[in-house]
N, C-alpha and C positions, 0 to 999 in steps of 0.2 A: 750570331752570338753577341750578346751585349758586352760592352766594354768592361762592365763590372765582373763578368764571369770569366773573361780571358785570363789565362795563367793562374787561376785560383782553384782548379780542379772542380769547377762547378759551384764553388762557394762564393757568394756575393761579398763585396767589400762591406765592412762593418759600417752601418749608417750612424753608429754612435762612436766613431773613431776618437772622439775627444774624451771618451770615458776610459781613463787609464787606470791600471791597477796601482795602488799606492806602493811606493818602494821605500818609504821612510821606515824608521825603526818601530813605528807603531803598528805596522802591518804584520800580521801573523799568518803565514801561509796555511792553506787548507792541507790537512794531512790525509784526508780521504778523497779518493778520486774515482770517477767513472771513466773507464777507458773504452772508446769505440775503435775497434780494429777492423780494417778492411781485410777481407780474406787474402791470403797470399796468392801468388801466380798459379793459375790452374790450366789444365788442358784447354785447347782451343774449343770454344763453344760450337763453331760451325763444323768442326770435324768430329764432334762427339755424337754418336748415333743413339745414345740412350737418354733416359730421363736426366734433365739438366741438374736436378738435385744430387745426382750420383756422380757428377763430374769431379774427378780428383785433382789434387795438386800436381803440378809438373815438377821437374827437378829443381828449378829455380824456387818454386813455392815451398818445397821441402826445406831448402836452405833458409828461406825467409822465416818459416815456422820455428826452426831451431834458434834463429836470431831473436825472435819474439820471446821464446822461453827464457833466454838469457836476459833480455831486456826487463822482464818482470820478476826475475829471481829474487831481488832484494825487497820487493813490495810485499805488503801484507794483503794477499788476495783471499777474499772470503768466498768468492764464487766466480765461475766462468760460465758464461751463457753464449749460445751460438745460434745462428740461423740453422735451419734443418738441413742445409746443403752440406754435403760431405766435405767440400773444399773449405768451408768455414770451420767445421768441427776439427778437421785435420790441422788447420792453422793454429788452433789454440789448445789442442789436447795436451801438448807438452807443458804448457803453462798450468793447466789443471793438474796434471800428474805431479809436477814439481811442488804444488801447494797442497796436495792430498785431497783434492776435490774432484768431483765428476763434472764433465761438461753437460750442462742442461740445455736442451733444445728449446728455443723460444720462438713462437710464430711471429712476434713483434719484430724480430731481427731478420726475417726471411725476405728475399728479393721480392719486390712488389708490395711489401707491407705499407700500411699507412703511417706517415711520419708522426702524426699527432699521437698515435698509440705508443710509439717508442718514446716520444717526449714525455708523456704522462708516466710511463714506466721509469724513465730517468729521474723524474721529480720525486716519485715515490721512494726510489732507492737512495736519493741524495742524503737522507738523514741516517742511513745505516752506518755501522762502523766497518772499517777496513775497506779495501778496494774491490771493485767489481770490474771484470774484463768481459767485454761483449764483442763478438765477431759478427759482422754483417757485410753488406754489399755496396757497390759503387753507385747504385741508384738511390739507396735509402740514406746513407750517411750525409751526402751533400744537402739533401732536402731537410734533414733534421737540423743540420748546422745553420742553414738559411733561416729556418723558423726561430732557432735560438738567437741568432744575430738580430732578427727583428724584435725579439723580446728583450734585447739589451745586453746579450753576452758579448764580452770583449775577446778579441782574438789577439794573441801575442805571437809574433814570429810569422813564418811562412804559412801558406795555405795550400791544401792539396788533398788528394784522396787516392794516392797511389796504392797499388796492391801491396799488402803487408805493412801498411802505415798505421799509425796510432794517433788518435785524438784523445788528449787528456782533458776531461771536463771537470771543473771544480764548481762547487755549489755553496750557496748560503741559504739555508732553509730549503725551500723547494725551487729556488731560482738558480738556474745554471748561469754562473757569472763570468766564467773565464774558460777559454779553450786554447790549448797549446798543441800544435801539430808536430809530429815527428815522422819524417819519411822513414821508410824501412829501417828499423834500428840496426 
């Protein structure tokens, strides 16, 4: 494992670490965000005898899902998208219910999907109003973040991709400019 990937949840260090977000009074924070959520804790893959897409949350995962619902309660969420996996849908269904929207299954968020397809989707959604919550997997989220880092996104704070964690991505136009990680809220 490369030194850059150690202790970062598979996310490489930002090669543009000198690009900092302005903190002076001229800086106006972005009010619309794209949230990438890693699904909450699920039953063990090796002990699950059925289709992996049907693998549900475990007890810890259900608690994490409730915490995520609380985490997003004050946000203006316009849509909630999810991988087709039940563990992803169950992670964010409370968020969707609390905002009066349905969870929409998106193939771009499913385990094994191509990172560039999700990145293009993020860029398309960056200009919309209100927030978008998307639930995906531990293989896809770090790959997407690594691509965004190479494109110049700055990361503030810790890095990771724990189950039930959240990446808040902010954009300027179609460019994703900033990422903020929150371990399980």
